[in-house]
C-alpha positions in Angstrom: -8.5 28.7 -9.8 -6.6 26.2 -7.6 -3.7 24.5 -9.4 -3.5 20.8 -8.6 -0.5 19.5 -6.7 2.0 17.7 -8.8 5.3 15.9 -8.4 7.0 19.3 -9.2 5.8 20.4 -5.8 7.7 17.7 -3.9 10.1 19.3 -1.5 13.8 18.3 -1.3 14.1 14.8 0.1 17.9 14.9 0.3 19.1 12.6 3.0 15.8 10.8 3.4 15.3 7.0 3.0 12.0 5.6 1.6 11.2 1.9 1.2 8.5 1.2 -1.4 7.1 -2.3 -1.8 6.2 -3.4 -5.3 8.3 -0.6 -6.9 9.3 -2.4 -10.1 6.2 -1.3 -12.0 3.0 0.8 -12.1 2.2 3.1 -9.2 5.2 1.9 -7.2 7.7 2.6 -9.9 6.1 6.1 -10.6 6.3 6.9 -6.9 9.9 5.7 -6.7 10.9 7.7 -9.8 9.5 10.9 -8.4 10.8 10.6 -4.8 14.3 9.6 -6.1 14.1 12.6 -8.4 13.4 14.8 -5.4 16.6 13.5 -3.7 15.4 10.5 -1.6 17.3 7.3 -1.4 14.6 4.8 -2.6 14.7 1.2 -1.7 12.7 -0.9 -4.2 11.4 -3.9 -2.2 10.4 -6.3 -4.9 9.7 -10.0 -5.5 11.3 -10.2 -9.0 14.9 -9.0 -8.7 15.5 -8.9 -12.4 12.5 -6.6 -12.9 13.5 -4.6 -9.9 17.0 -4.0 -11.2 15.6 -2.9 -14.6 13.3 -0.5 -12.8 16.1 0.9 -10.8 18.1 1.5 -13.9 15.3 3.6 -15.3 15.3 5.9 -12.3 17.5 9.0 -12.0 18.7 9.2 -8.4 19.8 7.0 -5.5 18.2 3.6 -5.4 18.8 0.0 -4.2 16.9 -3.2 -4.9 16.1 -5.7 -2.1 14.2 -9.0 -2.3 10.7 -9.1 -0.7 7.9 -11.5 -1.4 4.9 -10.3 0.6 3.2 -13.7 0.0 5.9 -15.3 2.3 6.3 -14.4 5.9 9.8 -16.0 5.7 10.7 -13.5 3.0 9.2 -10.6 5.0 11.2 -11.6 8.1 14.4 -11.9 6.1 13.9 -8.5 4.6 13.3 -6.9 8.1 16.2 -8.9 9.6 18.6 -7.4 7.0 17.6 -3.9 7.7 19.7 -2.0 10.3 19.3 1.8 9.6 16.7 4.5 9.9 13.7 4.6 7.5 12.0 7.9 7.0 9.0 6.5 5.2 7.7 3.1 4.5 5.3 2.9 1.6 3.1 -0.2 1.6 2.3 -0.2 -2.1 2.5 -3.7 -3.5 -0.6 -5.8 -4.1 -2.5 -8.3 -6.2 -5.9 -7.7 -7.6 -8.9 -10.0 -8.3 -6.7 -13.0 -8.8 -7.9 -16.6 -9.1 -8.1 -18.8 -6.0 -4.7 -19.2 -4.5 -2.7 -19.4 -1.2 0.4 -17.7 0.0 3.4 -19.7 1.3 1.8 -19.6 4.7 -1.7 -20.7 3.6 -3.4 -17.3 3.6 -5.9 -16.4 0.8 -3.6 -14.7 -1.7 -5.2 -11.3 -1.8 -5.6 -10.6 1.9 -2.3 -12.5 2.5 -0.4 -10.3 0.1 -2.1 -6.9 0.3 -2.8 -6.9 4.1 -1.1 -9.6 6.1 2.3 -9.3 4.4 2.3 -5.5 4.9 1.1 -5.9 8.4 4.0 -8.2 9.3 6.5 -6.0 7.4 5.3 -2.8 9.1 5.5 -4.3 12.6 9.0 -5.7 12.0 10.4 -2.5 10.5 8.5 0.0 12.7 11.4 0.4 15.2 13.4 1.9 12.4 10.7 4.2 11.0 11.2 7.9 12.0 8.5 9.7 10.1 5.5 7.8 8.6 4.0 4.7 7.2 1.9 5.2 4.0 -0.4 2.4 2.9 -1.9 2.4 -0.5 -5.7 1.7 -0.5 -8.3 1.6 -3.2 -11.8 2.7 -4.0 -12.5 -1.0 -3.8 -12.7 -0.7 0.0 -16.2 0.6 -0.5 -17.5 -2.9 -1.4 -15.3 -4.7 1.1 -16.5 -6.6 4.2 -14.2 -8.0 6.9 -15.1 -11.5 7.9 -13.1 -12.1 11.1 -14.4 -15.6 11.4 -13.2 -16.6 7.9 -10.7 -14.0 6.7 -8.9 -16.5 4.5 -11.9 -18.0 2.8 -11.5 -21.4 4.4 -15.2 -22.2 4.7 -17.0 -19.7 2.4 -17.0 -19.7 -1.3 -14.2 -17.7 -2.8 -15.1 -14.5 -4.8 -12.1 -12.7 -6.2 -13.9 -9.3 -6.4 -15.2 -9.4 -2.8 -11.9 -10.8 -1.6 -10.1 -7.8 -3.2 -12.6 -5.4 -1.5 -11.9 -7.1 1.9 -8.2 -6.8 1.4 -8.4 -3.1 0.6 -10.8 -2.4 3.4 -8.2 -4.2 5.6 -5.6 -1.7 4.5 -7.6 1.2 5.8 -8.5 -0.5 9.1 -4.8 -1.3 9.5 -3.9 2.3 8.9 -6.4 3.6 11.5 -5.6 1.1 14.2 -1.9 1.6 13.7 -2.4 5.3 14.4 -4.3 4.4 17.6 -1.4 2.3 18.8 1.2 5.0 17.8 -0.8 7.6 19.7 -1.0 5.3 22.7 2.8 5.4 23.1 3.1 9.1 22.1 5.1 8.1 19.0 5.8 10.9 16.5 5.4 8.4 13.6 2.3 8.8 11.6 0.2 6.2 9.8 -1.5 7.5 6.6 -3.3 6.0 3.6 -3.7 7.0 0.0 -5.5 5.7 -3.1 -4.8 6.4 -6.8 -8.4 6.7 -8.0 -8.8 4.8 -11.3 -5.2 4.3 -12.4 -4.4 2.5 -15.7 -1.6 0.2 -14.6 -0.5 -3.3 -15.3 -2.4 -4.5 -12.2 -5.5 -5.3 -14.2 -3.4 -7.6 -16.4 -3.0 -10.0 -13.5 -6.7 -10.5 -12.8 -7.0 -13.4 -15.3 -10.8 -13.0 -15.7 -13.4 -11.5 -18.0 -13.6 -8.3 -15.8 -9.9 -7.7 -16.1 -9.6 -8.8 -19.7 -12.6 -7.0 -21.1 -14.1 -4.3 -18.9 -11.0 -2.9 -17.2 -9.1 -2.1 -20.5 -12.2 -0.1 -21.5 -12.3 1.7 -18.2 -8.5 2.3 -18.4 -9.0 4.1 -21.7 -12.2 6.1 -20.9 -11.6 6.9 -17.2 -8.2 5.9 -16.0 -5.3 8.2 -15.4 -1.7 7.4 -16.0 0.3 5.7 -13.3 2.3 9.0 -12.9 -0.9 10.8 -11.9 -2.2 7.9 -9.8 0.9 8.0 -7.8 0.4 11.6 -6.7 -1.9 10.9 -3.7 0.8 8.5 -2.3 3.5 11.1 -2.9 1.4 13.8 -1.2 0.8 11.5 1.8 4.6 10.9 1.9 5.5 14.6 2.2 2.5 16.7 3.3 2.1 17.9 6.9 -1.0 15.8 7.6 -2.2 14.3 10.8 -2.1 10.6 11.4 -4.9 8.5 9.9 -5.4 10.9 7.0 -6.6 9.4 3.7 -5.5 11.0 0.5 -7.1 10.5 -2.9 -7.8 12.3 -6.2 -10.0 15.4 -6.1 -11.9 14.8 -9.4 -15.1 13.0 -10.3 -16.0 10.3 -7.7 -12.3 10.3 -6.6 -11.4 8.5 -9.9 -8.9 11.1 -11.2 -7.4 14.5 -10.4 -4.9 16.1 -8.0 -4.4 14.8 -4.5 -6.5 16.0 -1.6 -7.7 14.7 1.7 -10.7 12.4 1.2 -13.2 10.5 3.4 -13.9 6.8 3.7 -17.1 4.8 4.3 -18.5 3.7 7.6 -17.0 0.2 7.4 -13.5 1.8 7.1 -14.2 3.9 10.2 -15.3 0.9 12.4 -12.8 1.0 15.3 -14.1 -2.3 16.8 -13.5 -4.2 13.6 -10.1 -2.5 13.2 -9.1 -3.7 16.6 -10.4 -7.2 15.9 -8.6 -7.4 12.6 -5.4 -6.2 14.2 -5.6 -8.9 16.9 -6.3 -11.6 14.3 -3.5 -10.4 12.1 -1.1 -10.6 15.1 -2.1 -14.3 15.6 -1.8 -15.1 11.9 1.5 -13.5 11.3 3.2 -13.9 14.7 4.1 -10.2 14.7 3.1 -7.5 17.2 3.2 -3.8 17.5 6.8 -3.3 18.7 6.7 0.1 20.4 6.0 0.3 24.1 
């Protein structure tokens, strides 16, 4: 019988630097705790500095806390401008889920603005420092997502928090795939990978502020969900495993909802190269950032 991969299987990460967005709680904190425990220097890139410092104090190992609000391009640019050393791995983990209608500081719809456009800009700005890989955290929600390039930010269509979340998570996978295309195009050794936690019972559902989050998700958390420590394993596996670029990692259990990490597939929409390219070009215009390697 195959034994599932766990955090105990992490190799030594001594001397390696990992930036994790949204590392003050949930999957991000679990990932930070395990990678720091394996010897990595982990940078907790978080919006709430007080919570970030409290999270860092709970971690055994080398950490630092830096301010980053993905809902503000000014904050993203400030974070990148303050970075001046190599990054082994960038983990694009932070996100919001099924939130009420709202706008980022730059006028983007909150979910696509935070989950996709913020990470898009951050990755492009930090990429000259990245030496190994970029790992972007996706979701099973990508399966119900549809990318609307004509109205990505819900300016003319009626807002739907569930469909918007699906669009943002599909955008994460299309970003991952097209980033790898661009990296391959310049023969870069850096790899772009994605991972999803399955059904992880974290505090993310507490921020949905609707009946789905308040009633159904707690039931699902109890019956199906796995702990954040288990949900973080696909991300950790994507961080250290010798996998080709554009690999997607998720749980190996029922419907990819729980279990040990393994390479998984994605739906047709997430494999659409034309939409991925169109999304990339639109994201460049919206964020004012471009692929920096030539």
